[in-house]
Predicted model as a PDB file, atoms N, CA, C, CB and O in Angstrom, pLDDT in the B-factor column:
MODEL        1                                                                  
ATOM      1  N   MET A   1     -59.435 -59.947 103.865  1.00 50.00           N  
ATOM      2  CA  MET A   1     -59.241 -59.572 102.479  1.00 50.00           C  
ATOM      3  C   MET A   1     -60.355 -60.170 101.633  1.00 50.00           C  
ATOM      4  CB  MET A   1     -57.861 -60.030 101.972  1.00 50.00           C  
ATOM      5  O   MET A   1     -60.972 -61.167 102.009  1.00 50.00           O  
ATOM      6  N   SER A   2     -60.597 -59.560 100.513  1.00 54.00           N  
ATOM      7  CA  SER A   2     -61.654 -60.034  99.642  1.00 54.00           C  
ATOM      8  C   SER A   2     -61.171 -61.098  98.674  1.00 54.00           C  
ATOM      9  CB  SER A   2     -62.242 -58.886  98.881  1.00 54.00           C  
ATOM     10  O   SER A   2     -61.948 -61.588  97.854  1.00 54.00           O  
ATOM     11  N   CYS A   3     -59.930 -61.453  98.756  1.00 57.00           N  
ATOM     12  CA  CYS A   3     -59.351 -62.408  97.821  1.00 57.00           C  
ATOM     13  C   CYS A   3     -59.502 -63.837  98.338  1.00 57.00           C  
ATOM     14  CB  CYS A   3     -57.875 -62.085  97.576  1.00 57.00           C  
ATOM     15  O   CYS A   3     -59.377 -64.078  99.538  1.00 57.00           O  
ATOM     16  N   CYS A   4     -59.768 -64.776  97.450  1.00 68.00           N  
ATOM     17  CA  CYS A   4     -59.969 -66.172  97.850  1.00 68.00           C  
ATOM     18  C   CYS A   4     -58.706 -67.014  97.712  1.00 68.00           C  
ATOM     19  CB  CYS A   4     -61.075 -66.788  97.025  1.00 68.00           C  
ATOM     20  O   CYS A   4     -58.598 -68.067  98.340  1.00 68.00           O  
ATOM     21  N   ILE A   5     -57.764 -66.572  96.912  1.00 70.00           N  
ATOM     22  CA  ILE A   5     -56.575 -67.357  96.660  1.00 70.00           C  
ATOM     23  C   ILE A   5     -55.615 -67.204  97.844  1.00 70.00           C  
ATOM     24  CB  ILE A   5     -55.899 -66.923  95.332  1.00 70.00           C  
ATOM     25  O   ILE A   5     -55.271 -66.078  98.203  1.00 70.00           O  
ATOM     26  N   PRO A   6     -55.176 -68.306  98.459  1.00 72.00           N  
ATOM     27  CA  PRO A   6     -54.342 -68.205  99.665  1.00 72.00           C  
ATOM     28  C   PRO A   6     -52.964 -67.581  99.422  1.00 72.00           C  
ATOM     29  CB  PRO A   6     -54.161 -69.571 100.261  1.00 72.00           C  
ATOM     30  O   PRO A   6     -52.454 -66.881 100.297  1.00 72.00           O  
ATOM     31  N   ASN A   7     -52.363 -67.811  98.286  1.00 77.00           N  
ATOM     32  CA  ASN A   7     -51.018 -67.292  98.017  1.00 77.00           C  
ATOM     33  C   ASN A   7     -51.039 -66.083  97.103  1.00 77.00           C  
ATOM     34  CB  ASN A   7     -50.155 -68.372  97.404  1.00 77.00           C  
ATOM     35  O   ASN A   7     -50.050 -65.797  96.429  1.00 77.00           O  
ATOM     36  N   TYR A   8     -52.135 -65.384  97.072  1.00 78.00           N  
ATOM     37  CA  TYR A   8     -52.274 -64.244  96.162  1.00 78.00           C  
ATOM     38  C   TYR A   8     -51.230 -63.169  96.440  1.00 78.00           C  
ATOM     39  CB  TYR A   8     -53.673 -63.647  96.276  1.00 78.00           C  
ATOM     40  O   TYR A   8     -50.594 -62.670  95.512  1.00 78.00           O  
ATOM     41  N   ARG A   9     -51.050 -62.811  97.694  1.00 79.00           N  
ATOM     42  CA  ARG A   9     -50.076 -61.758  98.040  1.00 79.00           C  
ATOM     43  C   ARG A   9     -48.665 -62.159  97.643  1.00 79.00           C  
ATOM     44  CB  ARG A   9     -50.122 -61.452  99.543  1.00 79.00           C  
ATOM     45  O   ARG A   9     -47.912 -61.338  97.119  1.00 79.00           O  
ATOM     46  N   ASN A  10     -48.298 -63.417  97.887  1.00 81.00           N  
ATOM     47  CA  ASN A  10     -46.958 -63.882  97.506  1.00 81.00           C  
ATOM     48  C   ASN A  10     -46.777 -63.839  95.989  1.00 81.00           C  
ATOM     49  CB  ASN A  10     -46.716 -65.314  98.027  1.00 81.00           C  
ATOM     50  O   ASN A  10     -45.716 -63.454  95.499  1.00 81.00           O  
ATOM     51  N   ASP A  11     -47.805 -64.232  95.255  1.00 82.00           N  
ATOM     52  CA  ASP A  11     -47.728 -64.187  93.797  1.00 82.00           C  
ATOM     53  C   ASP A  11     -47.555 -62.755  93.296  1.00 82.00           C  
ATOM     54  CB  ASP A  11     -48.983 -64.810  93.179  1.00 82.00           C  
ATOM     55  O   ASP A  11     -46.772 -62.500  92.380  1.00 82.00           O  
ATOM     56  N   VAL A  12     -48.286 -61.828  93.899  1.00 83.00           N  
ATOM     57  CA  VAL A  12     -48.192 -60.426  93.491  1.00 83.00           C  
ATOM     58  C   VAL A  12     -46.803 -59.878  93.788  1.00 83.00           C  
ATOM     59  CB  VAL A  12     -49.263 -59.580  94.203  1.00 83.00           C  
ATOM     60  O   VAL A  12     -46.235 -59.161  92.964  1.00 83.00           O  
ATOM     61  N   HIS A  13     -46.255 -60.199  94.940  1.00 84.00           N  
ATOM     62  CA  HIS A  13     -44.914 -59.718  95.288  1.00 84.00           C  
ATOM     63  C   HIS A  13     -43.859 -60.298  94.353  1.00 84.00           C  
ATOM     64  CB  HIS A  13     -44.577 -60.075  96.741  1.00 84.00           C  
ATOM     65  O   HIS A  13     -42.923 -59.591  93.981  1.00 84.00           O  
ATOM     66  N   GLU A  14     -43.983 -61.551  93.968  1.00 85.00           N  
ATOM     67  CA  GLU A  14     -43.041 -62.155  93.038  1.00 85.00           C  
ATOM     68  C   GLU A  14     -43.121 -61.488  91.669  1.00 85.00           C  
ATOM     69  CB  GLU A  14     -43.308 -63.653  92.912  1.00 85.00           C  
ATOM     70  O   GLU A  14     -42.089 -61.237  91.047  1.00 85.00           O  
ATOM     71  N   LYS A  15     -44.320 -61.201  91.195  1.00 84.00           N  
ATOM     72  CA  LYS A  15     -44.494 -60.522  89.901  1.00 84.00           C  
ATOM     73  C   LYS A  15     -43.903 -59.113  89.960  1.00 84.00           C  
ATOM     74  CB  LYS A  15     -45.998 -60.458  89.511  1.00 84.00           C  
ATOM     75  O   LYS A  15     -43.277 -58.663  89.000  1.00 84.00           O  
ATOM     76  N   GLU A  16     -44.098 -58.415  91.083  1.00 84.00           N  
ATOM     77  CA  GLU A  16     -43.535 -57.076  91.226  1.00 84.00           C  
ATOM     78  C   GLU A  16     -42.016 -57.116  91.186  1.00 84.00           C  
ATOM     79  CB  GLU A  16     -44.008 -56.432  92.526  1.00 84.00           C  
ATOM     80  O   GLU A  16     -41.392 -56.252  90.571  1.00 84.00           O  
ATOM     81  N   LYS A  17     -41.416 -58.102  91.831  1.00 83.00           N  
ATOM     82  CA  LYS A  17     -39.956 -58.235  91.810  1.00 83.00           C  
ATOM     83  C   LYS A  17     -39.455 -58.473  90.397  1.00 83.00           C  
ATOM     84  CB  LYS A  17     -39.504 -59.378  92.727  1.00 83.00           C  
ATOM     85  O   LYS A  17     -38.446 -57.894  89.994  1.00 83.00           O  
ATOM     86  N   GLU A  18     -40.145 -59.320  89.636  1.00 81.00           N  
ATOM     87  CA  GLU A  18     -39.745 -59.591  88.252  1.00 81.00           C  
ATOM     88  C   GLU A  18     -39.830 -58.330  87.402  1.00 81.00           C  
ATOM     89  CB  GLU A  18     -40.622 -60.694  87.645  1.00 81.00           C  
ATOM     90  O   GLU A  18     -38.925 -58.045  86.617  1.00 81.00           O  
ATOM     91  N   ILE A  19     -40.908 -57.581  87.556  1.00 79.00           N  
ATOM     92  CA  ILE A  19     -41.084 -56.362  86.770  1.00 79.00           C  
ATOM     93  C   ILE A  19     -40.038 -55.325  87.147  1.00 79.00           C  
ATOM     94  CB  ILE A  19     -42.493 -55.789  86.969  1.00 79.00           C  
ATOM     95  O   ILE A  19     -39.492 -54.657  86.269  1.00 79.00           O  
ATOM     96  N   ASN A  20     -39.750 -55.179  88.433  1.00 75.00           N  
ATOM     97  CA  ASN A  20     -38.756 -54.201  88.878  1.00 75.00           C  
ATOM     98  C   ASN A  20     -37.362 -54.566  88.411  1.00 75.00           C  
ATOM     99  CB  ASN A  20     -38.773 -54.081  90.389  1.00 75.00           C  
ATOM    100  O   ASN A  20     -36.578 -53.672  88.094  1.00 75.00           O  
ATOM    101  N   GLN A  21     -37.023 -55.847  88.356  1.00 74.00           N  
ATOM    102  CA  GLN A  21     -35.708 -56.256  87.881  1.00 74.00           C  
ATOM    103  C   GLN A  21     -35.556 -55.969  86.396  1.00 74.00           C  
ATOM    104  CB  GLN A  21     -35.477 -57.739  88.159  1.00 74.00           C  
ATOM    105  O   GLN A  21     -34.462 -55.625  85.949  1.00 74.00           O  
ATOM    106  N   LYS A  22     -36.614 -56.101  85.630  1.00 70.00           N  
ATOM    107  CA  LYS A  22     -36.557 -55.814  84.201  1.00 70.00           C  
ATOM    108  C   LYS A  22     -36.362 -54.328  83.957  1.00 70.00           C  
ATOM    109  CB  LYS A  22     -37.826 -56.300  83.503  1.00 70.00           C  
ATOM    110  O   LYS A  22     -35.778 -53.948  82.943  1.00 70.00           O  
ATOM    111  N   GLY A  23     -36.830 -53.489  84.847  1.00 61.00           N  
ATOM    112  CA  GLY A  23     -36.733 -52.049  84.666  1.00 61.00           C  
ATOM    113  C   GLY A  23     -35.384 -51.465  85.020  1.00 61.00           C  
ATOM    114  O   GLY A  23     -35.162 -50.277  84.783  1.00 61.00           O  
ATOM    115  N   HIS A  24     -34.473 -52.243  85.575  1.00 59.00           N  
ATOM    116  CA  HIS A  24     -33.173 -51.737  86.000  1.00 59.00           C  
ATOM    117  C   HIS A  24     -32.082 -52.075  84.998  1.00 59.00           C  
ATOM    118  CB  HIS A  24     -32.813 -52.297  87.362  1.00 59.00           C  
ATOM    119  O   HIS A  24     -31.046 -52.631  85.364  1.00 59.00           O  
ATOM    120  N   GLU A  25     -32.310 -51.743  83.748  1.00 64.00           N  
ATOM    121  CA  GLU A  25     -31.298 -51.979  82.734  1.00 64.00           C  
ATOM    122  C   GLU A  25     -30.246 -50.883  82.834  1.00 64.00           C  
ATOM    123  CB  GLU A  25     -31.925 -52.025  81.315  1.00 64.00           C  
ATOM    124  O   GLU A  25     -30.571 -49.725  83.095  1.00 64.00           O  
ATOM    125  N   LYS A  26     -29.009 -51.245  82.630  1.00 71.00           N  
ATOM    126  CA  LYS A  26     -27.927 -50.283  82.731  1.00 71.00           C  
ATOM    127  C   LYS A  26     -27.756 -49.526  81.422  1.00 71.00           C  
ATOM    128  CB  LYS A  26     -26.626 -50.980  83.115  1.00 71.00           C  
ATOM    129  O   LYS A  26     -28.024 -50.055  80.343  1.00 71.00           O  
ATOM    130  N   VAL A  27     -27.302 -48.272  81.535  1.00 71.00           N  
ATOM    131  CA  VAL A  27     -27.021 -47.468  80.361  1.00 71.00           C  
ATOM    132  C   VAL A  27     -25.689 -47.943  79.782  1.00 71.00           C  
ATOM    133  CB  VAL A  27     -26.985 -45.939  80.709  1.00 71.00           C  
ATOM    134  O   VAL A  27     -24.723 -48.104  80.528  1.00 71.00           O  
ATOM    135  N   PRO A  28     -25.618 -48.170  78.477  1.00 79.00           N  
ATOM    136  CA  PRO A  28     -24.366 -48.636  77.871  1.00 79.00           C  
ATOM    137  C   PRO A  28     -23.230 -47.639  78.076  1.00 79.00           C  
ATOM    138  CB  PRO A  28     -24.567 -48.890  76.380  1.00 79.00           C  
ATOM    139  O   PRO A  28     -23.449 -46.430  78.157  1.00 79.00           O  
ATOM    140  N   LEU A  29     -22.033 -48.162  78.155  1.00 82.00           N  
ATOM    141  CA  LEU A  29     -20.842 -47.347  78.401  1.00 82.00           C  
ATOM    142  C   LEU A  29     -20.651 -46.304  77.311  1.00 82.00           C  
ATOM    143  CB  LEU A  29     -19.601 -48.232  78.498  1.00 82.00           C  
ATOM    144  O   LEU A  29     -20.221 -45.187  77.600  1.00 82.00           O  
ATOM    145  N   LEU A  30     -20.958 -46.643  76.073  1.00 87.00           N  
ATOM    146  CA  LEU A  30     -20.795 -45.701  74.959  1.00 87.00           C  
ATOM    147  C   LEU A  30     -21.628 -44.438  75.185  1.00 87.00           C  
ATOM    148  CB  LEU A  30     -21.196 -46.368  73.626  1.00 87.00           C  
ATOM    149  O   LEU A  30     -21.152 -43.331  74.934  1.00 87.00           O  
ATOM    150  N   PHE A  31     -22.864 -44.593  75.657  1.00 89.00           N  
ATOM    151  CA  PHE A  31     -23.710 -43.430  75.895  1.00 89.00           C  
ATOM    152  C   PHE A  31     -23.198 -42.604  77.059  1.00 89.00           C  
ATOM    153  CB  PHE A  31     -25.142 -43.860  76.154  1.00 89.00           C  
ATOM    154  O   PHE A  31     -23.301 -41.377  77.043  1.00 89.00           O  
ATOM    155  N   LYS A  32     -22.647 -43.265  78.074  1.00 89.00           N  
ATOM    156  CA  LYS A  32     -22.087 -42.538  79.214  1.00 89.00           C  
ATOM    157  C   LYS A  32     -20.895 -41.699  78.774  1.00 89.00           C  
ATOM    158  CB  LYS A  32     -21.671 -43.514  80.330  1.00 89.00           C  
ATOM    159  O   LYS A  32     -20.790 -40.525  79.132  1.00 89.00           O  
ATOM    160  N   VAL A  33     -19.998 -42.298  78.000  1.00 91.00           N  
ATOM    161  CA  VAL A  33     -18.803 -41.588  77.540  1.00 91.00           C  
ATOM    162  C   VAL A  33     -19.202 -40.438  76.624  1.00 91.00           C  
ATOM    163  CB  VAL A  33     -17.837 -42.551  76.807  1.00 91.00           C  
ATOM    164  O   VAL A  33     -18.655 -39.340  76.731  1.00 91.00           O  
ATOM    165  N   THR A  34     -20.154 -40.685  75.722  1.00 94.00           N  
ATOM    166  CA  THR A  34     -20.603 -39.637  74.812  1.00 94.00           C  
ATOM    167  C   THR A  34     -21.221 -38.472  75.583  1.00 94.00           C  
ATOM    168  CB  THR A  34     -21.614 -40.201  73.806  1.00 94.00           C  
ATOM    169  O   THR A  34     -20.935 -37.313  75.281  1.00 94.00           O  
ATOM    170  N   GLY A  35     -22.042 -38.759  76.551  1.00 93.00           N  
ATOM    171  CA  GLY A  35     -22.646 -37.700  77.361  1.00 93.00           C  
ATOM    172  C   GLY A  35     -21.605 -36.919  78.142  1.00 93.00           C  
ATOM    173  O   GLY A  35     -21.693 -35.697  78.262  1.00 93.00           O  
ATOM    174  N   LEU A  36     -20.625 -37.626  78.671  1.00 94.00           N  
ATOM    175  CA  LEU A  36     -19.553 -36.958  79.410  1.00 94.00           C  
ATOM    176  C   LEU A  36     -18.754 -36.033  78.501  1.00 94.00           C  
ATOM    177  CB  LEU A  36     -18.624 -37.991  80.054  1.00 94.00           C  
ATOM    178  O   LEU A  36     -18.432 -34.912  78.894  1.00 94.00           O  
ATOM    179  N   MET A  37     -18.431 -36.484  77.296  1.00 96.00           N  
ATOM    180  CA  MET A  37     -17.662 -35.656  76.365  1.00 96.00           C  
ATOM    181  C   MET A  37     -18.455 -34.414  75.945  1.00 96.00           C  
ATOM    182  CB  MET A  37     -17.267 -36.476  75.124  1.00 96.00           C  
ATOM    183  O   MET A  37     -17.894 -33.323  75.842  1.00 96.00           O  
ATOM    184  N   ILE A  38     -19.752 -34.579  75.705  1.00 95.00           N  
ATOM    185  CA  ILE A  38     -20.585 -33.427  75.335  1.00 95.00           C  
ATOM    186  C   ILE A  38     -20.651 -32.437  76.497  1.00 95.00           C  
ATOM    187  CB  ILE A  38     -22.015 -33.885  74.933  1.00 95.00           C  
ATOM    188  O   ILE A  38     -20.592 -31.225  76.284  1.00 95.00           O  
ATOM    189  N   SER A  39     -20.774 -32.946  77.719  1.00 96.00           N  
ATOM    190  CA  SER A  39     -20.827 -32.066  78.887  1.00 96.00           C  
ATOM    191  C   SER A  39     -19.518 -31.307  79.068  1.00 96.00           C  
ATOM    192  CB  SER A  39     -21.141 -32.872  80.148  1.00 96.00           C  
ATOM    193  O   SER A  39     -19.531 -30.102  79.320  1.00 96.00           O  
ATOM    194  N   ILE A  40     -18.401 -31.994  78.942  1.00 95.00           N  
ATOM    195  CA  ILE A  40     -17.088 -31.348  79.081  1.00 95.00           C  
ATOM    196  C   ILE A  40     -16.903 -30.307  77.983  1.00 95.00           C  
ATOM    197  CB  ILE A  40     -15.945 -32.399  79.026  1.00 95.00           C  
ATOM    198  O   ILE A  40     -16.412 -29.208  78.241  1.00 95.00           O  
ATOM    199  N   GLY A  41     -17.297 -30.653  76.759  1.00 94.00           N  
ATOM    200  CA  GLY A  41     -17.195 -29.695  75.650  1.00 94.00           C  
ATOM    201  C   GLY A  41     -18.049 -28.458  75.894  1.00 94.00           C  
ATOM    202  O   GLY A  41     -17.631 -27.343  75.583  1.00 94.00           O  
ATOM    203  N   GLY A  42     -19.235 -28.647  76.444  1.00 94.00           N  
ATOM    204  CA  GLY A  42     -20.103 -27.504  76.735  1.00 94.00           C  
ATOM    205  C   GLY A  42     -19.506 -26.611  77.804  1.00 94.00           C  
ATOM    206  O   GLY A  42     -19.581 -25.387  77.691  1.00 94.00           O  
ATOM    207  N   VAL A  43     -18.917 -27.190  78.835  1.00 94.00           N  
ATOM    208  CA  VAL A  43     -18.301 -26.385  79.907  1.00 94.00           C  
ATOM    209  C   VAL A  43     -17.103 -25.610  79.367  1.00 94.00           C  
ATOM    210  CB  VAL A  43     -17.862 -27.290  81.091  1.00 94.00           C  
ATOM    211  O   VAL A  43     -16.936 -24.430  79.673  1.00 94.00           O  
ATOM    212  N   ILE A  44     -16.278 -26.264  78.572  1.00 94.00           N  
ATOM    213  CA  ILE A  44     -15.100 -25.600  77.999  1.00 94.00           C  
ATOM    214  C   ILE A  44     -15.538 -24.473  77.075  1.00 94.00           C  
ATOM    215  CB  ILE A  44     -14.214 -26.612  77.231  1.00 94.00           C  
ATOM    216  O   ILE A  44     -14.965 -23.384  77.114  1.00 94.00           O  
ATOM    217  N   THR A  45     -16.536 -24.719  76.254  1.00 94.00           N  
ATOM    218  CA  THR A  45     -17.046 -23.686  75.350  1.00 94.00           C  
ATOM    219  C   THR A  45     -17.605 -22.496  76.133  1.00 94.00           C  
ATOM    220  CB  THR A  45     -18.131 -24.269  74.430  1.00 94.00           C  
ATOM    221  O   THR A  45     -17.395 -21.343  75.757  1.00 94.00           O  
ATOM    222  N   PHE A  46     -18.316 -22.785  77.220  1.00 92.00           N  
ATOM    223  CA  PHE A  46     -18.876 -21.709  78.039  1.00 92.00           C  
ATOM    224  C   PHE A  46     -17.777 -20.811  78.603  1.00 92.00           C  
ATOM    225  CB  PHE A  46     -19.713 -22.292  79.182  1.00 92.00           C  
ATOM    226  O   PHE A  46     -17.919 -19.589  78.609  1.00 92.00           O  
ATOM    227  N   TYR A  47     -16.690 -21.403  79.072  1.00 91.00           N  
ATOM    228  CA  TYR A  47     -15.612 -20.598  79.681  1.00 91.00           C  
ATOM    229  C   TYR A  47     -14.763 -19.893  78.649  1.00 91.00           C  
ATOM    230  CB  TYR A  47     -14.724 -21.471  80.540  1.00 91.00           C  
ATOM    231  O   TYR A  47     -14.194 -18.844  78.950  1.00 91.00           O  
ATOM    232  N   LEU A  48     -14.653 -20.428  77.430  1.00 90.00           N  
ATOM    233  CA  LEU A  48     -13.845 -19.775  76.412  1.00 90.00           C  
ATOM    234  C   LEU A  48     -14.572 -18.643  75.710  1.00 90.00           C  
ATOM    235  CB  LEU A  48     -13.398 -20.777  75.404  1.00 90.00           C  
ATOM    236  O   LEU A  48     -13.926 -17.769  75.132  1.00 90.00           O  
ATOM    237  N   LEU A  49     -15.882 -18.635  75.744  1.00 85.00           N  
ATOM    238  CA  LEU A  49     -16.632 -17.571  75.075  1.00 85.00           C  
ATOM    239  C   LEU A  49     -16.903 -16.476  76.021  1.00 85.00           C  
ATOM    240  CB  LEU A  49     -17.925 -18.077  74.495  1.00 85.00           C  
ATOM    241  O   LEU A  49     -17.525 -15.481  75.651  1.00 85.00           O  
TER     242      LEU A  49                                                      
ENDMDL                                                                          
END                                                                             
């Protein structure tokens, strides 16, 4: 490898893990319920029209 730092790969993998953990935020329950209600309303409207 062209890198001189002995623990460079380990440092990069640790940084990647930190970044990936930050990206896995959960969607709030309110948005899930709201989306579900809009979807159900759309399906019901489609079948009634």
